[in-house]
C-alpha positions as CSV (number, residue, x, y, z in Angstrom):
1,M,23.3,-12.9,2.6
2,A,23.2,-12.5,6.4
3,R,20.0,-11.3,8.1
4,N,20.0,-8.3,10.3
5,N,17.9,-8.9,13.4
6,R,18.2,-5.3,14.8
7,S,15.0,-3.4,15.1
8,R,15.0,-0.3,12.9
9,K,12.1,1.2,14.9
10,R,14.3,1.2,18.1
11,E,17.1,3.1,16.2
12,A,14.7,5.7,14.9
13,E,13.3,6.5,18.4
14,Y,16.8,7.2,19.9
15,E,17.3,10.8,21.0
16,P,20.7,12.0,22.1
17,L,21.0,13.1,25.8
18,D,20.5,16.8,26.2
19,V,23.1,17.6,28.9
20,E,22.3,21.3,29.1
21,R,18.7,20.5,29.9
22,L,19.7,18.1,32.6
23,T,22.1,20.5,34.3
24,T,19.7,23.5,34.2
25,G,16.6,21.7,35.4
26,W,13.0,21.8,34.2
27,R,11.4,25.2,33.8
28,R,7.8,25.2,34.7
29,T,4.9,27.6,35.2
30,E,3.0,27.7,38.5
31,V,0.0,29.7,39.6
32,R,0.0,31.1,43.1
33,S,-2.5,33.6,44.5
34,G,-3.9,34.1,41.0
35,R,-0.5,35.1,39.6
36,Q,1.6,33.1,37.1
37,W,5.2,32.4,38.0
38,T,8.0,30.8,36.0
39,V,10.1,28.5,38.2
40,Q,13.5,27.3,37.1
41,P,15.5,24.8,39.3
42,I,19.2,25.6,39.6
43,S,21.5,22.6,40.2
44,A,24.3,22.6,42.7
45,L,26.8,22.6,39.9
46,N,25.3,25.7,38.3
47,A,24.8,27.6,41.6
48,T,27.9,29.8,41.6
49,K,26.9,32.9,43.5
50,T,25.5,33.8,46.9
51,Y,21.9,34.9,47.1
52,T,19.4,35.9,49.8
53,C,16.2,33.9,49.9
54,P,13.1,36.2,50.1
55,G,11.2,33.5,52.0
56,C,13.5,33.2,55.0
57,S,16.1,36.0,54.4
58,G,18.7,33.3,54.7
59,E,21.7,32.9,52.5
60,I,21.8,30.5,49.5
61,A,25.5,29.7,49.3
62,P,27.3,28.7,46.1
63,G,27.0,25.0,45.4
64,V,23.5,24.7,46.9
65,S,20.6,23.7,44.6
66,H,17.7,26.1,44.7
67,L,15.0,27.7,42.6
68,V,14.7,30.9,40.6
69,A,11.2,32.3,40.3
70,W,9.7,35.3,38.5
71,R,6.3,36.5,37.5
72,N,5.3,36.0,33.9
73,D,2.1,38.1,34.0
74,G,3.4,41.4,35.2
75,I,2.0,44.6,33.8
76,L,5.4,46.0,33.0
77,G,6.3,43.3,30.5
78,D,8.5,40.2,30.2
79,Q,11.8,42.0,30.6
80,A,10.8,43.7,33.9
81,D,9.4,40.4,35.2
82,L,12.7,38.7,34.3
83,E,14.8,41.4,36.0
84,A,12.7,41.0,39.1
85,R,13.4,37.3,39.5
86,R,14.5,36.0,42.9
87,H,16.4,32.9,44.1
88,W,14.6,30.8,46.7
89,H,15.4,27.8,48.9
90,E,13.2,24.9,47.6
91,A,11.5,24.5,50.9
92,C,10.8,28.2,51.3
93,W,9.2,28.3,47.8
94,K,6.9,25.4,48.7
95,V,5.5,27.1,51.8
96,S,5.3,30.6,50.3
């Protein structure tokens, strides 16, 4: 009988590529001025609308990668925080 030289361990560690996660970015939590913010990168492929950046009041055109940020420690609850989310240029968010 022929011997199989393939490592079974390598096969068990394989995880299929999560395309949705790659295209939506990596959601993270940041603390700024004592407040917690959820920050979600938006890829150029998923940027389909025009937004106004609160950092510079400039336009974020469709097809431009950017960030969406919202507080996650507001007193009005999670739904109100999510509805108050804003789209930022990446550079504007870094200096805010």
